[in-house]
NUFIMI-840596 format. One record per atom (N, C-alpha, C, O, CB): residue number from 1; chain; atom name; x, y, z. Coordinates in Angstrom, 1 decimal. Atoms other than C-alpha are relative to their C-alpha. Glycine has a CB too. Example, Ala and Ser with C-alpha at 12.3 -4.5 7.8 and 13.67 -1.06 7.14 Angstrom:
# residues 2
    i  ch  at    east   north      up
    1   A   N     0.9    -1.2     0.0
    1   A  CA    12.3    -4.5     7.8
    1   A   C     0.9     1.2     0.0
    1   A   O     1.9     1.2     0.7
    1   A  CB    -1.0     0.0     1.2
    2   A   N    -0.9    -1.1     0.0
    2   A  CA    13.7    -1.1     7.1
    2   A   C    -0.8     1.1     0.8
    2   A   O    -0.3     2.2     0.9
    2   A  CB     0.4     0.5    -1.4
END
This chain:
# residues 115
    i  ch  at    east   north      up
    1   A   N    -0.5     1.0    -0.9
    1   A  CA    11.4     7.1    -9.9
    1   A   C     0.4     0.6     1.3
    1   A   O     0.7     1.8     1.4
    1   A  CB     1.1    -0.9    -0.6
    2   A   N    -0.4    -0.6    -1.3
    2   A  CA    12.4     7.5    -6.2
    2   A   C     1.4     0.7    -0.2
    2   A   O     1.6     1.7     0.4
    2   A  CB     0.1    -1.1     1.0
    3   A   N    -1.4    -0.6     0.2
    3   A  CA    16.0     8.2    -7.3
    3   A   C    -0.1     1.3    -0.7
    3   A   O     0.6     2.3    -0.3
    3   A  CB     0.9    -1.0    -0.8
    4   A   N     0.2    -1.3     0.7
    4   A  CA    14.9    10.9    -9.7
    4   A   C    -0.6     1.1     0.9
    4   A   O    -0.2     2.2     0.9
    4   A  CB    -0.9    -0.2    -1.2
    5   A   N     0.6    -1.0    -1.0
    5   A  CA    12.7    12.5    -7.0
    5   A   C     1.1     0.5     1.0
    5   A   O     1.2     1.7     1.2
    5   A  CB    -1.1    -0.7     0.8
    6   A   N    -1.0    -0.3    -1.0
    6   A  CA    15.6    12.4    -4.5
    6   A   C     1.1     0.9    -0.7
    6   A   O     1.5     1.9    -0.1
    6   A  CB     0.7    -1.2     0.5
    7   A   N    -1.0    -0.8     0.6
    7   A  CA    18.1    13.8    -7.0
    7   A   C    -0.5     1.4    -0.5
    7   A   O     0.4     2.3    -0.6
    7   A  CB     0.6    -0.7    -1.2
    8   A   N     0.5    -1.2     0.4
    8   A  CA    15.8    16.6    -8.1
    8   A   C     0.2     1.2     1.0
    8   A   O     0.4     2.3     0.7
    8   A  CB    -1.5    -0.1    -0.3
    9   A   N    -0.1    -1.0    -1.0
    9   A  CA    16.1    18.4    -4.8
    9   A   C    -1.3     0.7     0.3
    9   A   O    -1.4     1.5     1.3
    9   A  CB     1.1     1.0    -0.3
   10   A   N     1.3    -0.7    -0.1
   10   A  CA    12.5    19.6    -5.2
   10   A   C    -1.0    -0.9     0.8
   10   A   O    -1.9    -0.4     1.4
   10   A  CB    -0.5     0.3    -1.3
   11   A   N     1.0     0.9    -0.6
   11   A  CA    10.7    16.5    -4.0
   11   A   C     0.7    -0.6     1.3
   11   A   O     1.8    -1.2     1.2
   11   A  CB    -0.4    -1.1    -1.0
   12   A   N    -0.6     0.6    -1.2
   12   A  CA    11.3    15.4    -0.4
   12   A   C    -0.8    -1.2     0.5
   12   A   O    -0.3    -2.0     1.3
   12   A  CB     0.0     1.0     1.1
   13   A   N     0.9     1.2    -0.3
   13   A  CA     8.4    12.8    -0.1
   13   A   C    -0.7    -0.5    -1.2
   13   A   O    -0.9     0.2    -2.2
   13   A  CB    -1.0     0.4     1.1
   14   A   N     0.8     0.6     1.1
   14   A  CA     6.5    10.5    -2.3
   14   A   C    -1.1    -0.8     0.7
   14   A   O    -1.0    -1.2     1.8
   14   A  CB     0.8    -0.9    -1.0
   15   A   N     1.1     0.7    -0.5
   15   A  CA     3.2     8.7    -1.9
   15   A   C    -0.2    -1.3    -0.8
   15   A   O    -0.1    -1.4    -2.0
   15   A  CB    -1.3     0.8    -0.1
   16   A   N     0.2     1.4     0.6
   16   A  CA     2.5     5.0    -2.5
   16   A   C    -1.4    -0.1    -0.4
   16   A   O    -2.3     0.4     0.3
   16   A  CB     0.4    -1.1     1.1
   17   A   N     1.3     0.3     0.5
   17   A  CA    -0.5     4.0    -4.6
   17   A   C    -0.1    -1.4    -0.4
   17   A   O     0.8    -2.0    -1.0
   17   A  CB    -0.4     1.0    -1.1
   18   A   N     0.3     1.4     0.4
   18   A  CA    -2.0     0.6    -5.0
   18   A   C    -1.1     0.0    -1.1
   18   A   O    -2.0     0.9    -1.1
   18   A  CB    -0.5    -0.9     1.2
   19   A   N     1.1     0.2     1.0
   19   A  CA    -4.1    -0.5    -8.0
   19   A   C    -1.2    -0.6     0.7
   19   A   O    -1.1    -1.7     1.1
   19   A  CB     0.5    -0.9    -1.3
   20   A   N     1.1     0.5    -0.8
   20   A  CA    -7.5    -0.8    -6.4
   20   A   C    -0.9    -1.0    -0.8
   20   A   O    -1.8    -0.6    -1.5
   20   A  CB    -0.9     1.2     0.4
   21   A   N     0.8     1.0     0.6
   21   A  CA    -8.8    -4.1    -7.7
   21   A   C     0.2    -1.4     0.7
   21   A   O     1.1    -1.4     1.6
   21   A  CB     0.2    -0.2    -1.5
   22   A   N    -0.1     1.3    -0.7
   22   A  CA    -9.2    -7.8    -6.7
   22   A   C     1.4    -0.7    -0.2
   22   A   O     1.6    -1.7     0.5
   22   A  CB    -1.1    -0.9    -0.5
   23   A   N    -1.3     0.6     0.2
   23   A  CA    -5.7    -8.6    -8.0
   23   A   C     1.1     0.6     1.0
   23   A   O     2.2     0.1     1.1
   23   A  CB     0.5     0.2    -1.4
   24   A   N    -0.9    -0.7    -0.9
   24   A  CA    -4.1    -6.3    -5.5
   24   A   C     0.0    -0.7     1.4
   24   A   O    -1.0    -1.0     1.9
   24   A  CB    -0.3     1.5     0.2
   25   A   N    -0.1     0.8    -1.2
   25   A  CA    -2.8    -8.0    -2.3
   25   A   C    -0.4     0.9     1.2
   25   A   O    -0.4     2.2     1.1
   25   A  CB     1.4    -0.5     0.2
   26   A   N     0.3    -0.7    -1.3
   26   A  CA    -3.8    -7.0     1.3
   26   A   C     1.1     0.9     0.4
   26   A   O     0.8     2.1     0.8
   26   A  CB    -0.2    -1.1     1.1
   27   A   N    -1.2    -0.9    -0.4
   27   A  CA    -0.3    -5.6     1.9
   27   A   C     0.0     1.3    -0.8
   27   A   O     0.2     2.4    -0.2
   27   A  CB     1.3    -0.7    -0.2
   28   A   N     0.0    -1.2     0.8
   28   A  CA    -0.5    -3.2    -1.0
   28   A   C    -1.2     0.9     0.4
   28   A   O    -1.0     2.1     0.4
   28   A  CB     0.0    -0.3    -1.5
   29   A   N     1.2    -0.8    -0.4
   29   A  CA    -4.0    -2.1     0.0
   29   A   C     0.2     0.7     1.3
   29   A   O    -0.2     1.8     1.5
   29   A  CB    -1.3    -0.9     0.0
   30   A   N    -0.3    -0.6    -1.4
   30   A  CA    -2.9    -1.6     3.6
   30   A   C     0.9     1.2     0.0
   30   A   O     0.7     2.1     0.7
   30   A  CB     0.6    -1.1     0.9
   31   A   N    -1.0    -1.1     0.1
   31   A  CA     0.0     0.7     2.6
   31   A   C    -0.4     1.0    -1.0
   31   A   O     0.4     2.0    -1.1
   31   A  CB     1.3    -0.6    -0.3
   32   A   N     0.4    -1.0     1.0
   32   A  CA    -1.9     2.6    -0.1
   32   A   C    -0.2     1.3     0.7
   32   A   O    -0.8     1.4     1.7
   32   A  CB    -1.3    -0.5    -0.7
   33   A   N     0.1    -1.4    -0.5
   33   A  CA    -1.6     6.3     0.5
   33   A   C     1.1     0.4     0.9
   33   A   O     1.2     1.6     1.3
   33   A  CB    -1.3     0.1     0.7
   34   A   N    -1.1    -0.3    -0.9
   34   A  CA     1.4     6.0     2.7
   34   A   C     1.0     1.0    -0.6
   34   A   O     1.4     0.9    -1.7
   34   A  CB     0.8    -1.3     0.4
   35   A   N    -0.9    -1.0     0.4
   35   A  CA     3.7     9.0     2.5
   35   A   C     1.4    -0.3     0.6
   35   A   O     1.5    -0.5     1.8
   35   A  CB    -0.4     1.5     0.3
   36   A   N    -1.3     0.5    -0.4
   36   A  CA     7.4     8.2     2.6
   36   A   C     1.1     1.1    -0.4
   36   A   O     0.9     1.7    -1.5
   36   A  CB     0.4    -1.4    -0.6
   37   A   N    -1.1    -0.9     0.4
   37   A  CA    10.6    10.3     2.6
   37   A   C     0.8    -0.6    -1.2
   37   A   O     0.8    -1.8    -1.3
   37   A  CB     1.0     0.2     1.2
   38   A   N    -0.7     0.5     1.2
   38   A  CA    12.6    10.0    -0.7
   38   A   C     1.3    -0.7     0.5
   38   A   O     1.9    -1.4    -0.3
   38   A  CB     0.3     1.1    -0.9
   39   A   N    -1.2     0.7    -0.5
   39   A  CA    15.5     8.8     1.5
   39   A   C    -0.3    -1.5     0.4
   39   A   O     0.6    -2.3     0.5
   39   A  CB     0.5     0.7     1.3
   40   A   N     0.4     1.4    -0.4
   40   A  CA    13.5     5.6     2.4
   40   A   C    -0.4    -0.8    -1.3
   40   A   O    -0.9    -0.3    -2.3
   40   A  CB    -1.2     0.1     1.0
   41   A   N     0.5     0.9     1.0
   41   A  CA    12.8     2.6     0.2
   41   A   C    -1.5    -0.4     0.3
   41   A   O    -1.9    -0.5     1.4
   41   A  CB     0.9    -1.3    -0.1
   42   A   N     1.4     0.5    -0.2
   42   A  CA     9.2     1.6    -0.4
   42   A   C    -0.1    -1.5     0.2
   42   A   O     0.7    -2.2    -0.4
   42   A  CB    -0.9     0.5    -1.2
   43   A   N     0.1     1.5    -0.2
   43   A  CA     8.1    -1.8     0.9
   43   A   C    -0.7    -0.5    -1.3
   43   A   O    -1.5     0.1    -1.9
   43   A  CB    -0.9    -0.2     1.2
   44   A   N     0.4     0.6     1.2
   44   A  CA     7.4    -4.1    -2.0
   44   A   C     0.0    -1.5     0.1
   44   A   O     0.2    -2.1     1.2
   44   A  CB     0.8     0.5    -1.2
   45   A   N    -0.1     1.4     0.1
   45   A  CA     7.2    -7.7    -3.1
   45   A   C     0.0    -0.4    -1.5
   45   A   O    -0.4     0.5    -2.3
   45   A  CB    -1.2    -0.7     0.8
   46   A   N     0.1     0.4     1.4
   46   A  CA     7.5    -9.7    -6.3
   46   A   C    -1.4     0.2    -0.6
   46   A   O    -2.4    -0.1     0.1
   46   A  CB     0.5    -1.4    -0.2
   47   A   N     1.3    -0.2     0.6
   47   A  CA     4.7    -8.8    -8.7
   47   A   C    -0.8     1.1     0.6
   47   A   O    -2.1     1.2     0.4
   47   A  CB    -0.8    -1.3    -0.1
   48   A   N     0.7    -1.1    -0.6
   48   A  CA     3.8    -5.7    -6.8
   48   A   C    -0.6     0.9    -1.1
   48   A   O     0.0     1.1    -2.1
   48   A  CB     1.0     0.9     0.9
   49   A   N     0.7    -0.8     1.0
   49   A  CA     1.3    -3.5    -8.6
   49   A   C    -0.1     1.5     0.5
   49   A   O    -1.0     2.2     0.0
   49   A  CB    -1.4    -0.6    -0.2
   50   A   N     0.0    -1.3    -0.5
   50   A  CA     2.0    -0.3    -6.7
   50   A   C     0.9     1.0    -0.8
   50   A   O     1.8     0.5    -1.6
   50   A  CB     0.4     0.1     1.5
   51   A   N    -0.9    -1.0     0.6
   51   A  CA     3.5     3.0    -8.0
   51   A   C     0.1     1.2     1.0
   51   A   O    -0.7     1.2     1.9
   51   A  CB    -0.6     0.4    -1.4
   52   A   N    -0.2    -1.2    -0.9
   52   A  CA     4.7     6.2    -6.4
   52   A   C    -0.2     1.3    -0.8
   52   A   O     0.0     1.3    -2.0
   52   A  CB     1.4     0.0     0.6
   53   A   N     0.1    -1.4     0.6
   53   A  CA     4.0     9.9    -7.1
   53   A   C     0.6     1.0     1.0
   53   A   O     0.6     0.7     2.2
   53   A  CB    -1.5     0.4    -0.2
   54   A   N    -0.6    -1.0    -0.9
   54   A  CA     5.8    12.9    -5.7
   54   A   C    -1.1     0.7     0.8
   54   A   O    -2.2     1.0     0.3
   54   A  CB     0.8     1.0    -0.8
   55   A   N     0.8    -0.8    -0.8
   55   A  CA     4.2    14.8    -2.9
   55   A   C     0.4     1.5    -0.2
   55   A   O     1.5     1.9     0.0
   55   A  CB     0.1    -0.3     1.6
   56   A   N    -0.2    -1.4     0.3
   56   A  CA     3.8    18.4    -3.9
   56   A   C    -0.7     0.9     1.0
   56   A   O    -1.8     0.8     1.3
   56   A  CB    -0.5     0.4    -1.5
   57   A   N     0.5    -0.9    -1.1
   57   A  CA     3.4    21.1    -1.2
   57   A   C    -1.2     0.8    -0.6
   57   A   O    -1.2     1.4    -1.6
   57   A  CB     1.0     1.0     0.5
   58   A   N     1.2    -0.8     0.4
   58   A  CA    -0.1    22.6    -1.4
   58   A   C    -1.0    -0.8    -0.9
   58   A   O    -2.2    -0.4    -1.0
   58   A  CB     0.3     1.2    -0.7
   59   A   N     0.8     0.8     0.8
   59   A  CA    -1.5    19.8    -3.6
   59   A   C    -0.8    -1.0     0.8
   59   A   O    -0.3    -1.3     1.9
   59   A  CB     0.8    -0.8    -1.1
   60   A   N     0.8     1.0    -0.8
   60   A  CA    -4.3    17.5    -2.4
   60   A   C    -0.1    -1.3    -0.8
   60   A   O     0.0    -1.3    -2.0
   60   A  CB    -1.4     0.6     0.2
   61   A   N     0.1     1.4     0.6
   61   A  CA    -4.7    13.8    -3.0
   61   A   C    -1.5    -0.3     0.0
   61   A   O    -2.1    -0.4     1.0
   61   A  CB     0.8    -1.1     0.8
   62   A   N     1.4     0.3     0.1
   62   A  CA    -8.2    13.0    -4.3
   62   A   C    -0.3    -1.5    -0.1
   62   A   O    -1.4    -1.9    -0.4
   62   A  CB    -0.5     0.7    -1.2
   63   A   N     0.2     1.4     0.1
   63   A  CA    -7.7     9.2    -4.4
   63   A   C    -0.5    -0.6     1.3
   63   A   O    -0.3    -0.1     2.4
   63   A  CB     1.2    -0.7    -0.5
   64   A   N     0.6     0.8    -1.1
   64   A  CA    -9.5     6.7    -2.1
   64   A   C     1.1    -0.9     0.5
   64   A   O     1.6    -1.7    -0.3
   64   A  CB    -1.3    -0.7    -0.4
   65   A   N    -1.0     0.9    -0.5
   65   A  CA    -7.1     4.9     0.2
   65   A   C    -0.5    -1.5    -0.1
   65   A   O    -1.7    -1.8    -0.2
   65   A  CB     0.3     0.3     1.5
   66   A   N     0.3     1.4     0.2
   66   A  CA    -6.9     1.1    -0.2
   66   A   C    -1.0    -0.6     0.9
   66   A   O    -1.9    -1.3     0.5
   66   A  CB     1.2    -0.8     0.0
   67   A   N     0.9     0.5    -1.0
   67   A  CA    -8.7     0.2     3.0
   67   A   C    -1.4     0.5    -0.2
   67   A   O    -2.4    -0.2    -0.1
   67   A  CB     0.5     0.2     1.4
   68   A   N     1.3    -0.7     0.3
   68   A  CA   -11.5     2.7     2.2
   68   A   C    -0.6    -0.6    -1.2
   68   A   O    -1.8    -0.9    -1.3
   68   A  CB     0.2     1.5    -0.1
   69   A   N     0.5     0.6     1.2
   69   A  CA   -11.8     1.2    -1.3
   69   A   C    -0.5    -1.4     0.3
   69   A   O    -1.6    -1.7    -0.1
   69   A  CB     1.1    -0.1    -1.0
   70   A   N     0.4     1.3    -0.4
   70   A  CA   -12.0    -2.3     0.2
   70   A   C    -1.3     0.0     0.7
   70   A   O    -2.2    -0.9     0.5
   70   A  CB     1.1    -0.7     0.8
   71   A   N     1.3    -0.1    -0.8
   71   A  CA   -14.8    -1.3     2.6
   71   A   C    -1.2     0.3    -0.9
   71   A   O    -2.3     0.0    -0.5
   71   A  CB     0.1     1.1     1.0
   72   A   N     1.1    -0.2     0.9
   72   A  CA   -16.9    -0.2    -0.4
   72   A   C    -0.3    -1.1    -0.9
   72   A   O    -1.3    -1.1    -1.7
   72   A  CB     0.4     1.2    -0.9
   73   A   N     0.2     1.2     0.8
   73   A  CA   -16.6    -3.6    -2.1
   73   A   C    -1.1    -0.9     0.5
   73   A   O    -1.4    -0.9     1.7
   73   A  CB     1.3    -0.7    -0.3
   74   A   N     1.0     1.0    -0.4
   74   A  CA   -19.2    -6.4    -2.0
   74   A   C     0.7    -0.9     1.0
   74   A   O     1.9    -1.1     1.0
   74   A  CB    -0.6    -0.7    -1.2
   75   A   N    -0.6     1.0    -0.9
   75   A  CA   -18.8    -9.0     0.7
   75   A   C     0.7    -1.1    -0.8
   75   A   O     1.8    -1.6    -0.3
   75   A  CB    -1.2    -0.7     0.8
   76   A   N    -0.7     1.0     0.9
   76   A  CA   -17.9   -11.5    -2.1
   76   A   C     1.4     0.4    -0.4
   76   A   O     2.3    -0.4    -0.3
   76   A  CB    -0.9    -0.3    -1.2
   77   A   N    -1.3    -0.4     0.4
   77   A  CA   -15.1    -9.4    -3.3
   77   A   C     0.9     0.2     1.2
   77   A   O     2.1    -0.1     1.0
   77   A  CB    -0.1     1.4    -0.8
   78   A   N    -0.8    -0.1    -1.2
   78   A  CA   -13.9    -8.7     0.2
   78   A   C     0.6    -1.3     0.4
   78   A   O     1.7    -1.5     0.8
   78   A  CB    -0.8     0.6     1.1
   79   A   N    -0.4     1.3    -0.4
   79   A  CA   -13.8   -12.4     0.9
   79   A   C     1.1    -0.5    -1.0
   79   A   O     2.1    -1.1    -0.5
   79   A  CB    -1.2    -1.0    -0.1
   80   A   N    -1.0     0.4     1.0
   80   A  CA   -11.8   -13.0    -2.3
   80   A   C     1.3     0.6     0.3
   80   A   O     2.4     0.0     0.2
   80   A  CB    -0.5     0.4    -1.5
   81   A   N    -1.3    -0.7    -0.3
   81   A  CA    -9.2   -10.4    -1.4
   81   A   C     0.6    -0.3     1.3
   81   A   O     1.8    -0.6     1.5
   81   A  CB    -0.3     1.5    -0.1
   82   A   N    -0.5     0.2    -1.3
   82   A  CA    -9.0   -11.0     2.3
   82   A   C     0.3    -1.4     0.4
   82   A   O     1.1    -1.7     1.3
   82   A  CB    -0.9     0.6     1.0
   83   A   N    -0.2     1.4    -0.4
   83   A  CA    -9.2   -14.8     2.4
   83   A   C    -0.3    -0.3     1.4
   83   A   O    -1.3     0.1     1.9
   83   A  CB     1.4    -0.4    -0.4
   84   A   N     0.2     0.4    -1.4
   84   A  CA    -8.7   -16.1     5.9
   84   A   C    -0.2     1.2     1.0
   84   A   O    -0.6     1.0     2.1
   84   A  CB     1.2    -0.8     0.5
   85   A   N     0.1    -1.2    -0.9
   85   A  CA    -8.7   -12.5     7.3
   85   A   C    -1.4     0.6    -0.1
   85   A   O    -1.7     1.6     0.6
   85   A  CB     1.1     1.0    -0.3
   86   A   N     1.2    -0.7     0.3
   86   A  CA   -12.2   -11.7     6.1
   86   A   C    -0.9     0.1     1.3
   86   A   O    -1.4     1.2     1.6
   86   A  CB    -0.8    -0.8    -1.0
   87   A   N     0.8     0.0    -1.2
   87   A  CA   -14.1   -12.6     9.3
   87   A   C     0.5     1.0     1.0
   87   A   O    -0.3     1.8     1.6
   87   A  CB    -0.1    -1.4     0.7
   88   A   N    -0.6    -0.9    -1.0
   88   A  CA   -11.7   -10.7    11.6
   88   A   C    -0.2     1.5    -0.5
   88   A   O    -0.6     2.3     0.3
   88   A  CB     1.5    -0.3     0.2
   89   A   N     0.1    -1.3     0.6
   89   A  CA   -11.8    -7.7     9.2
   89   A   C    -1.4     0.6     0.1
   89   A   O    -1.6     1.7     0.5
   89   A  CB     0.5     0.0    -1.4
   90   A   N     1.4    -0.5     0.0
   90   A  CA   -15.6    -7.5     9.0
   90   A   C    -0.6     0.0     1.4
   90   A   O    -1.5     0.8     1.7
   90   A  CB    -0.8    -0.8    -1.0
   91   A   N     0.7     0.2    -1.3
   91   A  CA   -16.6    -8.7    12.5
   91   A   C     0.7     0.7     1.1
   91   A   O     0.0     1.2     2.0
   91   A  CB    -0.1    -1.5     0.3
   92   A   N    -0.7    -0.5    -1.1
   92   A  CA   -13.9    -7.4    14.7
   92   A   C     0.7     1.4    -0.2
   92   A   O     1.4     1.9     0.6
   92   A  CB     1.1    -1.0     0.4
   93   A   N    -0.5    -1.3     0.3
   93   A  CA   -13.0    -4.1    13.0
   93   A   C     1.5    -0.1    -0.2
   93   A   O     2.2     0.9     0.1
   93   A  CB    -0.3     0.9     1.1
   94   A   N    -1.4     0.1     0.2
   94   A  CA    -9.6    -5.4    12.0
   94   A   C     0.5     1.1    -1.1
   94   A   O    -0.3     1.6    -1.9
   94   A  CB     0.4    -1.4    -0.6
   95   A   N    -0.7    -0.9     1.0
   95   A  CA    -7.2    -3.1    10.0
   95   A   C     0.9    -0.8    -0.9
   95   A   O     1.5    -1.8    -0.4
   95   A  CB     0.8     1.2     0.7
   96   A   N    -0.8     0.8     1.0
   96   A  CA    -5.4    -4.3     6.9
   96   A   C     1.5    -0.1     0.5
   96   A   O     2.1    -1.1     0.3
   96   A  CB     0.0     0.7    -1.3
   97   A   N    -1.4     0.0    -0.5
   97   A  CA    -2.1    -3.4     8.6
   97   A   C     0.2    -1.1     1.1
   97   A   O     1.3    -1.5     1.4
   97   A  CB     0.4     1.3     0.6
   98   A   N    -0.1     1.1    -0.9
   98   A  CA    -2.9    -6.1    11.2
   98   A   C     0.4    -1.3    -0.6
   98   A   O     0.9    -2.2     0.1
   98   A  CB    -1.4    -0.1     0.8
   99   A   N    -0.2     1.3     0.7
   99   A  CA    -2.5    -8.8     8.6
   99   A   C     1.3     0.0    -0.8
   99   A   O     1.5    -0.9    -1.6
   99   A  CB    -1.2    -0.2    -0.9
  100   A   N    -1.2     0.0     0.8
  100   A  CA     0.9    -7.8     7.2
  100   A   C     1.2     0.3     1.0
  100   A   O     1.0     0.7     2.1
  100   A  CB     0.0     1.1    -1.1
  101   A   N    -1.2    -0.4    -0.7
  101   A  CA     4.5    -7.5     8.4
  101   A   C     1.0     0.4    -1.1
  101   A   O     0.9    -0.1    -2.2
  101   A  CB     0.5    -1.1     0.9
  102   A   N    -1.1    -0.4     1.0
  102   A  CA     7.6    -6.0     6.7
  102   A   C     1.2    -0.7     0.5
  102   A   O     1.7    -0.5     1.6
  102   A  CB     0.2     1.6     0.0
  103   A   N    -1.2     0.7    -0.3
  103   A  CA    10.7    -8.1     6.6
  103   A   C     1.1     0.5    -1.0
  103   A   O     0.7     0.7    -2.2
  103   A  CB    -0.1    -1.5     0.0
  104   A   N    -1.1    -0.3     0.9
  104   A  CA    14.1    -7.2     5.1
  104   A   C     0.4    -1.2    -0.7
  104   A   O     0.8    -2.2    -0.1
  104   A  CB     1.2     0.7     0.8
  105   A   N    -0.4     1.1     0.9
  105   A  CA    14.9    -9.4     2.2
  105   A   C     1.3     0.4    -0.7
  105   A   O     1.5     1.5    -1.1
  105   A  CB    -1.0    -0.4    -1.0
  106   A   N    -1.3    -0.3     0.6
  106   A  CA    18.5    -9.6     0.8
  106   A   C    -0.1     0.4    -1.4
  106   A   O     0.6     1.3    -1.9
  106   A  CB     0.9    -1.2     0.1
  107   A   N     0.1    -0.3     1.4
  107   A  CA    17.3    -9.4    -2.8
  107   A   C    -1.0     1.1    -0.2
  107   A   O    -0.7     2.1    -0.9
  107   A  CB    -0.5    -1.2    -0.7
  108   A   N     1.1    -1.0     0.3
  108   A  CA    14.1    -7.3    -2.6
  108   A   C     0.0     1.2     0.9
  108   A   O    -0.7     2.1     0.6
  108   A  CB    -1.3    -0.7     0.1
  109   A   N     0.0    -1.1    -1.0
  109   A  CA    14.8    -5.0     0.4
  109   A   C    -1.2    -0.2     0.9
  109   A   O    -1.6    -1.3     1.2
  109   A  CB    -0.1     1.3    -0.8
  110   A   N     1.2     0.1    -0.9
  110   A  CA    11.8    -4.2     2.6
  110   A   C    -1.1    -0.6    -0.7
  110   A   O    -1.7    -0.1    -1.7
  110   A  CB    -0.4     1.4     0.6
  111   A   N     0.9     0.8     0.7
  111   A  CA     9.3    -6.8     1.7
  111   A   C    -1.3    -0.2     0.8
  111   A   O    -1.2    -0.5     2.0
  111   A  CB     0.6    -1.4    -0.4
  112   A   N     1.4     0.2    -0.7
  112   A  CA     5.5    -7.1     2.5
  112   A   C    -0.2    -1.4     0.1
  112   A   O    -0.2    -2.2    -0.9
  112   A  CB    -1.1     0.8    -0.8
  113   A   N     0.3     1.4    -0.2
  113   A  CA     4.6   -10.4     4.0
  113   A   C    -1.4     0.0     0.6
  113   A   O    -1.8     0.7     1.5
  113   A  CB     1.0    -0.7     1.0
  114   A   N     1.4     0.1    -0.5
  114   A  CA     0.9   -11.4     4.5
  114   A   C     0.1    -1.1     1.1
  114   A   O     0.6    -2.2     0.9
  114   A  CB    -1.0    -0.5    -1.1
  115   A   N     0.0     0.9    -1.1
  115   A  CA     0.5   -13.1     7.9
  115   A   C    -1.0    -1.2    -0.2
  115   A   O    -1.1    -2.0     0.6
  115   A  CB    -0.4     0.7     1.3
END
């Protein structure tokens, strides 16, 4: 957990990972691969399917970022995931981060909101 990473004194950053499938929201895919200081809270939302891993100096990340994963999916799957943002994403070169915002919630902390 983030607290354990912070308390270890060995880990200074962690990386966010999204489960790459059609059940994962635009926000989680947009922030997939983001590296964050252990001093910061990760953005989340109820039913979030993301997890974090420690960033180890000298190690490489071999996973495909969420937006890259989405670009490899069929048009049908992209439409299912993106909904109303599909046309903008495919026709206008939109970025997933264009369709989200982060708001501070009293209960959940930094929360991903889909525009």
